C-alpha positions in Angstrom: 155.7 -101.2 84.9 152.7 -101.3 82.6 154.4 -103.5 80.0 155.7 -105.8 82.8 152.2 -106.2 84.2 150.7 -106.9 80.7 153.2 -109.7 80.1 152.6 -111.2 83.6 148.9 -111.1 83.3 148.8 -112.4 79.7 151.2 -115.2 80.5 149.9 -116.4 83.8 146.6 -114.6 84.5 144.6 -116.3 81.8 145.8 -119.7 82.8 144.5 -119.1 86.3 141.0 -118.7 84.9 140.8 -122.4 84.3 142.3 -123.2 87.8 140.5 -120.7 89.9 140.7 -121.6 93.6 137.6 -121.3 95.7 139.8 -120.1 98.6 141.0 -116.5 98.6 143.0 -114.3 101.0 142.2 -114.4 104.7 139.6 -111.8 105.6 139.0 -110.0 108.9 137.9 -106.5 110.0 141.3 -105.8 111.4 143.0 -106.6 108.1 140.5 -104.5 106.2 141.1 -101.5 108.5 144.8 -101.8 108.1 144.6 -102.1 104.4 142.5 -99.0 104.0 144.9 -97.1 106.2 147.8 -98.2 104.0 145.9 -97.5 100.8 145.1 -94.0 102.0 148.8 -93.4 102.7 149.9 -94.9 99.3 147.3 -92.8 97.6 149.0 -89.7 99.0 152.4 -90.8 97.8 153.7 -93.2 100.5 155.3 -96.5 99.5 153.4 -99.8 99.6 155.5 -101.4 102.3 155.4 -103.1 105.7 157.1 -100.1 107.2 154.4 -97.7 106.1 151.7 -100.2 107.2 153.2 -100.2 110.7 153.3 -96.4 110.7 149.6 -95.9 109.7 148.0 -99.0 111.2 150.0 -99.7 114.3 153.4 -101.2 115.2 152.0 -104.8 115.2 149.9 -104.4 112.0 152.5 -106.4 110.0 151.6 -109.5 112.0 148.2 -109.4 110.2 150.1 -110.1 106.9 152.8 -112.8 107.5 153.3 -113.0 103.8 154.6 -109.4 103.7 153.9 -106.9 100.9 152.7 -109.5 98.4 150.1 -110.7 100.7 149.1 -107.1 101.5 148.6 -106.5 97.7 146.6 -109.6 97.2 144.4 -108.9 100.2 143.9 -105.3 99.0 142.7 -106.5 95.6 140.2 -108.8 97.3 139.0 -105.9 99.4 138.4 -103.9 96.3 136.5 -106.8 94.7 134.2 -106.8 97.8 133.7 -103.1 97.5 132.7 -103.6 93.9 130.1 -106.2 94.9 128.6 -103.7 97.4 128.3 -101.0 94.7 126.7 -103.5 92.4 123.9 -104.3 94.9 122.4 -100.9 94.1 122.9 -101.1 90.3 119.8 -100.3 88.3 121.0 -102.4 85.3 119.1 -105.5 84.2 120.8 -106.8 81.1 123.8 -109.1 81.7 126.1 -107.2 79.3 125.3 -103.9 81.0 125.8 -105.4 84.4 129.2 -106.7 83.4 130.2 -103.2 82.1 128.9 -101.6 85.3 130.8 -104.1 87.5 134.1 -103.5 85.7 133.7 -99.7 86.2 132.7 -100.2 89.8 135.9 -102.2 90.3 138.0 -99.4 88.8 136.6 -96.3 90.6 137.1 -92.8 89.4 139.3 -92.1 92.4 142.9 -90.9 91.9 144.0 -92.0 95.3 142.7 -95.6 94.8 144.4 -95.7 91.4 147.7 -94.6 92.8 147.4 -97.1 95.7 146.8 -99.9 93.2 149.7 -98.8 91.1 152.0 -98.8 94.2 150.8 -102.3 95.3 151.2 -103.8 91.8 154.7 -102.2 91.4 155.7 -104.2 94.4 154.4 -107.4 92.8 156.2 -106.7 89.6 159.5 -105.9 91.5 159.2 -109.3 93.2 158.3 -111.1 90.0 155.1 -112.3 91.7 153.4 -113.5 88.5 151.4 -116.1 90.5 149.9 -113.5 92.7 149.0 -111.3 89.7 147.4 -114.3 88.1 145.3 -115.1 91.2 144.2 -111.4 91.6 143.2 -111.3 87.9 141.3 -114.5 88.1 139.4 -113.7 91.3 138.5 -110.2 90.1 137.1 -111.4 86.8 135.2 -114.1 88.6 133.8 -111.6 91.1 132.7 -109.3 88.2 130.7 -112.1 86.6 129.2 -113.1 90.0 128.3 -109.5 90.7 126.6 -109.3 87.3 124.5 -112.4 88.2 126.1 -114.8 85.7 125.0 -118.4 86.2 127.1 -120.1 83.5 128.6 -123.5 84.2 131.2 -125.8 82.7 133.0 -124.8 79.5 130.9 -121.6 79.2 131.9 -120.6 82.7 135.6 -120.8 81.8 135.2 -119.2 78.3 133.4 -116.2 79.7 136.1 -115.6 82.3 139.0 -116.0 79.9 137.3 -113.6 77.4 136.5 -111.0 80.0 140.0 -111.5 81.5 141.7 -110.2 78.4 139.4 -107.2 78.3 139.7 -106.4 82.0 143.5 -106.6 81.9 143.6 -104.1 79.1 141.2 -101.7 80.8 142.9 -102.1 84.1 146.3 -101.2 82.7 144.7 -98.2 80.9 143.1 -97.1 84.2 146.5 -97.3 85.9 148.2 -95.2 83.2 148.5 -91.5 83.0 145.2 -91.4 81.0 143.3 -93.3 83.8 142.0 -90.0 85.2 139.9 -89.5 82.0 136.8 -91.4 82.9 135.3 -91.1 79.4 138.5 -92.6 77.9 138.4 -95.5 80.4 134.8 -96.2 79.5 135.7 -96.0 75.8 138.5 -98.5 76.3 136.1 -100.9 78.1 133.4 -100.5 75.4 135.9 -101.2 72.6 137.1 -104.3 74.4 133.6 -105.6 75.1 132.5 -104.9 71.5 135.5 -106.9 70.1 134.7 -109.9 72.3 131.0 -109.7 71.3 132.0 -109.6 67.6 134.2 -112.6 68.0 131.4 -114.5 69.7 129.0 -113.8 66.9 131.6 -114.8 64.3 132.3 -118.1 66.1 128.5 -118.8 66.2 128.3 -118.2 62.5 131.2 -120.5 61.7 129.7 -123.2 64.0 126.6 -123.1 61.9 128.5 -124.4 58.9 129.7 -127.4 60.9 126.7 -128.7 62.8 127.6 -131.2 65.6 131.3 -130.1 65.6 133.0 -127.8 68.1 134.7 -124.7 66.8 137.8 -123.8 68.6 139.5 -120.4 68.7 142.8 -120.4 66.8 
């Protein structure tokens, strides 16, 4: 599943960064309650399915998600994005780079049940070949991370930042989903390595640009 997700995210997710829609999944308290009940069950080993949703959230809970399991997975990701934003409201960090790091870690909590629920939900998307949903989830999550960090970039810089972080986030997310995801220190190291690489590339690009004043330098 991990390799399938990597391909889907790399192929479609990064393109979505440049086409991010302002509209996201429908939100309501009833949907949030139902999703949390489903995630608790999935985190204990149940399937991510309409049948389980009806068992844990009521016989009519499926009516909240007319799009079925894929809609449930997309809405769950949106709920986790919102949870991340709430955690970031009490962050003591002040530097943008540290805020981004904190936001990524807040989005990927050190909670085995949440990690398993995410894995079950994404397994459904992979099985259905829902690359478009994976792309939207990735784009919205990366955008939410930058917003939670207080980023105010616009235009090309806005896009560049999200594409760059998108590649890092995807790698860390897949690591977090893996068997090693329970090792928090390893997750943080994976994130730090990715962020360091992006920072190094940015510095190199700036140096190259210095040799060509007035001309844009594009990544190969």
